[in-house]
C-alpha positions in Angstrom: 150.7 27.9 194.9 149.2 24.8 193.3 150.2 21.3 194.4 151.9 20.7 191.0 154.3 23.6 191.3 156.8 21.8 193.5 156.9 18.9 191.1 157.5 21.3 188.2 160.5 22.8 190.0 161.9 19.4 190.7 161.6 18.3 187.0 163.4 21.4 185.9 165.5 22.5 188.9 167.5 25.7 188.9 171.2 24.7 188.7 172.3 27.6 191.0 169.8 26.4 193.6 171.0 22.8 193.2 174.6 23.8 193.8 173.6 25.5 197.1 171.4 22.6 198.1 174.3 20.1 197.5 176.8 22.4 199.3 174.5 22.8 202.4 173.8 19.0 202.6 177.4 18.1 202.0 179.0 20.3 204.7 176.9 18.8 207.5 177.5 15.3 206.2 181.2 16.1 205.9 181.4 17.1 209.6 179.4 14.0 210.6 181.8 11.6 209.0 184.9 13.7 209.8 184.4 13.2 213.5 184.0 9.4 213.1 187.0 9.3 210.8 189.3 11.2 213.2 188.3 8.9 216.0 189.1 5.9 213.9 192.4 7.2 212.6 193.6 8.2 216.0 192.4 5.0 217.7 195.9 3.9 218.6 196.7 7.3 220.2 193.3 7.5 222.0 193.9 4.0 223.4 197.2 5.2 225.1 195.5 8.4 226.5 192.2 6.9 227.7 193.0 3.2 228.3 196.7 3.1 229.3 196.6 0.2 231.8 195.6 -2.4 229.2 197.8 -4.4 226.8 197.9 -2.9 223.3 195.3 -5.2 221.8 192.9 -4.8 224.8 193.3 -1.0 224.7 192.5 -1.0 221.0 189.5 -3.1 221.5 188.3 -0.8 224.3 188.8 2.2 222.1 186.8 0.6 219.2 184.1 -0.4 221.8 183.7 3.3 222.6 183.6 3.9 218.8 180.7 1.4 218.6 178.9 2.9 221.6 178.1 6.0 219.6 176.3 3.9 217.1 173.9 2.6 219.8 172.5 6.1 220.1 172.2 6.6 216.3 168.8 4.7 216.0 167.4 6.8 218.8 168.7 10.0 217.2 167.4 8.8 213.8 163.9 8.3 215.3 164.0 11.6 217.2 165.3 13.8 214.3 163.4 11.8 211.7 160.2 12.5 213.4 161.2 16.2 213.8 162.2 16.4 210.1 158.8 15.0 209.0 156.9 17.4 211.3 158.8 20.7 211.1 160.8 20.2 207.9 164.2 19.1 206.6 165.9 22.5 206.7 165.3 23.3 210.4 166.2 19.8 211.5 169.5 19.6 209.5 170.5 23.1 210.9 170.2 21.7 214.4 172.1 18.4 213.8 175.1 20.1 212.3 175.6 22.2 215.5 175.2 19.2 217.8 177.6 17.1 215.8 180.3 19.7 215.6 180.0 20.7 219.3 180.3 17.1 220.6 183.2 16.4 218.3 185.1 19.5 219.6 184.3 18.5 223.2 186.5 15.3 222.7 189.4 17.6 221.9 189.0 19.2 225.3 188.8 16.1 227.4 191.5 15.4 230.1 193.2 12.1 229.7 193.3 9.1 232.0 196.5 10.4 233.6 194.7 13.5 234.8 191.3 12.3 236.1 191.5 8.5 236.0 188.3 6.6 235.1 186.4 9.8 234.5 188.4 10.3 231.3 187.0 7.2 229.4 183.5 7.9 230.9 183.5 11.4 229.5 184.8 10.1 226.2 181.8 7.7 226.1 179.4 10.6 226.9 180.8 12.8 224.1 180.6 9.8 221.7 177.0 9.3 222.7 176.1 12.9 221.9 177.9 12.5 218.6 175.9 9.3 217.8 172.6 10.8 218.8 173.0 13.9 216.6 174.5 12.0 213.7 171.4 9.8 213.7 169.5 12.6 212.0 172.1 13.8 209.6 172.9 11.4 206.7 169.4 10.3 205.8 168.1 13.8 206.1 170.9 15.2 204.0 170.1 12.7 201.2 166.4 13.4 201.4 167.1 17.1 201.2 169.1 16.8 198.0 166.9 14.2 196.3 163.7 16.1 197.1 165.1 18.9 194.9 166.4 16.6 192.1 164.8 15.7 188.8 163.3 12.2 188.5 165.7 10.9 185.9 168.9 12.1 187.8 168.2 11.3 191.4 171.2 9.1 191.9 173.4 11.5 190.0 172.6 14.3 192.3 172.5 12.1 195.4 176.0 10.9 194.7 177.5 14.2 195.8 176.4 13.4 199.4 178.7 10.3 199.5 181.4 12.4 197.9 181.5 14.6 201.0 181.5 11.4 203.1 184.6 10.0 201.4 186.4 13.3 201.2 185.7 14.0 204.9 187.6 10.8 205.6 190.3 11.8 203.2 190.6 15.2 204.8 190.7 13.6 208.3 193.4 11.2 207.1 195.4 13.9 205.3 195.1 16.5 208.1 196.1 13.9 210.7 199.0 12.7 208.5 200.4 16.2 208.1 199.9 17.0 211.7 201.8 13.9 212.7 204.6 14.7 210.4 204.9 18.2 211.8 204.6 17.4 215.5 206.3 14.1 215.7 205.0 11.0 217.5 205.6 12.3 221.1 203.8 15.6 220.7 201.0 14.0 218.6 200.4 11.4 221.4 200.6 14.0 224.2 198.5 16.9 222.9 198.5 17.0 219.0 195.6 14.5 218.8 193.2 17.2 220.1 193.6 19.5 217.1 191.7 17.4 214.6 188.7 17.2 217.0 188.7 21.0 217.7 188.6 21.6 213.9 185.0 20.5 213.9 183.8 23.7 215.6 184.4 26.2 212.9 183.2 23.7 210.3 180.0 23.4 212.2 179.3 27.1 212.3 179.9 27.3 208.6 177.5 24.4 207.9 174.8 26.0 210.0 175.2 29.3 208.1 174.8 27.5 204.7 171.8 25.5 205.8 169.9 28.3 207.6 170.0 30.4 204.4 168.3 27.8 202.2 164.6 27.1 201.7 162.6 24.0 202.6 162.3 21.3 199.9 159.5 21.6 197.3 158.1 18.2 198.3 157.8 19.0 202.0 156.3 22.4 201.2 153.7 20.5 199.1 152.6 18.2 201.9 152.4 21.2 204.2 150.1 23.0 201.8 148.0 19.9 201.4 147.9 19.5 205.2 149.2 16.0 204.8 152.1 16.2 207.3 152.1 12.9 209.3 150.8 13.2 212.8 152.8 10.2 214.0 155.5 9.5 211.5 157.1 6.6 213.4 153.9 4.8 214.0 152.9 5.1 210.4 156.4 4.0 209.3 156.3 0.9 211.3 152.7 0.0 210.5 152.9 0.5 206.7 156.5 0.1 205.7 158.1 -2.6 208.0 158.7 -5.1 205.2 160.6 -2.4 203.2 162.5 -1.4 206.3 163.7 -5.0 206.8 164.7 -5.6 203.2 166.5 -2.2 202.9 168.2 -2.7 206.3 169.5 -6.0 205.0 171.2 -4.3 202.1 172.4 -1.3 204.1 174.2 -3.8 206.4 176.8 -4.4 203.6 176.9 -0.7 202.9 177.8 0.0 206.5 180.3 -2.9 206.9 182.1 -2.3 203.6 182.2 1.5 204.2 183.8 1.3 207.7 186.1 -1.6 206.7 187.4 0.5 203.8 187.5 3.9 205.5 188.3 3.2 209.2 189.5 -0.4 209.9 191.8 -0.7 206.9 194.0 2.0 208.3 194.4 0.0 211.5 194.8 -3.3 209.5 197.7 -1.8 207.5 199.5 -0.9 210.7 198.8 -3.8 212.9 198.9 -6.6 210.4 200.8 -5.1 207.5 203.3 -3.4 209.6 203.1 0.0 208.0 203.8 3.1 210.0 200.8 5.3 211.1 201.7 8.1 208.6 202.0 5.6 205.7 198.6 4.0 206.6 197.0 7.5 206.8 198.5 8.4 203.5 197.1 5.3 201.9 193.6 6.0 203.3 193.8 9.7 202.2 194.6 8.9 198.6 192.1 6.0 198.4 189.3 8.1 199.7 190.0 11.0 197.4 189.7 8.5 194.5 186.5 7.1 196.0 185.0 10.5 196.1 185.9 11.1 192.4 184.3 7.7 191.6 181.0 8.6 193.2 179.3 10.7 190.5 180.2 8.1 187.8 178.5 5.4 189.9 175.5 7.7 190.4 175.1 8.1 186.6 175.6 4.4 186.2 172.8 3.6 188.7 170.4 6.1 187.0 171.2 4.3 183.7 171.0 0.6 184.7 168.6 0.9 187.7 168.8 0.2 191.4 168.4 -3.6 191.4 171.4 -4.1 189.1 173.4 -1.7 191.1 172.7 -3.3 194.5 173.3 -6.8 193.3 176.4 -5.8 191.3 177.9 -4.1 194.3 177.6 -7.3 196.4 179.3 -9.3 193.7 182.1 -6.7 193.4 182.7 -6.8 197.1 182.9 -10.6 197.2 185.4 -10.6 194.4 187.5 -7.8 195.8 187.7 -8.5 199.6 190.2 -11.3 199.7 192.7 -9.7 197.3 192.3 -6.4 199.2 193.2 -7.9 202.6 196.0 -10.0 201.2 197.6 -6.9 199.5 197.0 -4.9 202.7 199.0 -7.4 204.7 202.2 -7.2 202.6 203.7 -4.1 204.3 204.3 -2.5 200.9 202.7 0.9 200.7 201.8 0.9 196.9 200.4 -2.7 197.0 198.5 -1.9 200.2 197.0 1.2 198.7 195.9 -0.7 195.6 194.3 -3.4 197.9 192.5 -0.7 199.9 191.1 1.0 196.8 189.8 -2.4 195.4 187.6 -2.6 198.5 186.6 1.0 198.0 185.0 0.3 194.6 182.4 -1.9 196.2 182.0 0.5 199.1 181.3 3.3 196.7 178.7 1.3 194.7 176.8 0.4 197.9 177.0 3.9 199.3 175.6 5.5 196.1 172.6 3.3 195.7 171.8 3.4 199.5 171.8 7.2 199.4 169.0 7.3 196.8 167.1 4.2 197.8 166.4 5.6 201.3 164.3 8.3 199.7 162.8 6.4 196.7 161.3 3.6 198.9 159.4 5.8 201.3 156.6 8.5 200.8 157.4 12.1 201.5 155.4 12.4 204.8 157.4 9.7 206.5 160.6 9.8 204.4 162.9 11.3 207.0 161.7 9.0 209.8 161.7 5.8 207.8 165.1 6.4 206.1 166.8 7.6 209.2 165.5 4.7 211.3 166.4 2.1 208.7 169.8 3.5 208.0 170.9 3.9 211.6 169.7 0.5 212.7 171.8 -1.1 210.0 174.8 1.1 210.7 174.6 0.4 214.4 174.7 -3.3 214.0 177.1 -3.6 211.2 179.0 -0.3 210.8 179.8 0.8 214.3 181.0 -2.7 215.3 183.1 -3.3 212.1 186.5 -2.2 213.6 185.8 -4.0 216.8 184.6 -7.3 215.2 187.5 -7.2 212.7 190.1 -6.7 215.4 188.4 -9.4 217.6 188.2 -11.9 214.8 191.9 -11.7 214.0 192.8 -11.9 217.8 190.6 -15.0 218.3 191.4 -16.9 215.1 194.9 -15.7 214.3 193.8 -15.5 210.7 194.5 -12.1 209.2 191.8 -12.8 206.5 189.0 -13.5 209.0 187.4 -10.0 208.5 187.1 -10.8 204.8 185.1 -13.9 205.5 182.8 -11.8 207.7 182.3 -9.3 204.9 181.5 -12.1 202.4 178.8 -13.5 204.7 177.2 -10.1 205.1 177.4 -9.6 201.3 175.4 -12.9 200.8 172.7 -11.7 203.2 172.6 -8.3 201.5 172.2 -9.9 198.0 169.2 -11.8 199.2 167.7 -8.7 200.8 168.1 -6.4 197.8 166.5 -9.0 195.6 163.3 -8.3 197.5 163.3 -4.5 196.8 161.4 -3.0 193.9 163.0 -1.1 191.0 162.6 2.6 191.9 165.0 4.4 189.5 162.2 6.1 187.5 159.7 6.4 190.3 158.4 9.8 191.2 159.1 10.9 194.9 155.6 12.5 195.1 153.7 9.6 196.7 
């Protein structure tokens, strides 16, 4: 096969193949974010089961601290699986990550609580979260690369947008499923044993994801560098030596992607309950509806980014977030479900914009032979610092300052940093990935 044949397949992809590619990428990504979503939505219940001796605020902070611990392993997982993906291919690596993510998520549903084994309960929770974080480190960037390396040049963001769709809808599913379960079981049963069911759901989803991924072929671009014997011998070393400036600039922008995403999808549910005074079912209902709408919005933002370019999309997303964040938190603190839902969705618009452009930039900015390593490392470093800590920092800021809008000031500060960072990135919307 000639070296130009993979490029020809990308410029005119088979739509049936693209549907299978998107489905296989989306299912693993769905599971990755589903486990993080369930943990966030059940934070108050997990606090009672694993940190019962603390006051409510301290218990919640400890629960969110464990949430953040998983992110500390994500960069290590990103480096490990990124290197693996650049050496043996995207398909095999993504087949492995989906099994590890689903298995570690299901393990949380089997853990005994503090009342049964004391301090070993939170320690085992930390261990399971670490395995989740490690395996998730190789998932999102790899899934985006897998889709984009099949996509035509002029529609990379349009096709890439379906990966964030699965992200938002995984949060919607987690919120909706938890909401329905809570309504059926009631608060007492949900707190005692019902919280385990959403975690155990990850296991059948994982086997289904593995089945879809294992059946697909490798991407045309990776096949091309294999045939040209151009597979990187040391992807991490080459990434750090040749692309460190790009990594720093992109990580600066991904910081606001991470913070806005987790503020919108995870922390806002807690904020609506703790500050706004909504019940847990009402807060979950708001999150579910907002994230369904966010998923619907993703393809439109993908087309917009392909039309106007990446620089305008990145800068525009920072401006949208700055304009939306204060009204969002103010409406979320009213205690009115409809107003709170509108406020949450306002924040979601900016989160969608940043998520879409991040999904495609990670692949466009790095060459094929180090794309998995470079994108996974950059993405997970930013998400560790700004994403995993978002619920903890937001809760801590309100506790320390007494100002319910203090998380909004934090998001604005990160938006300003991200705006400066993305101004240093090149325009890549029309760039070929074969470099």
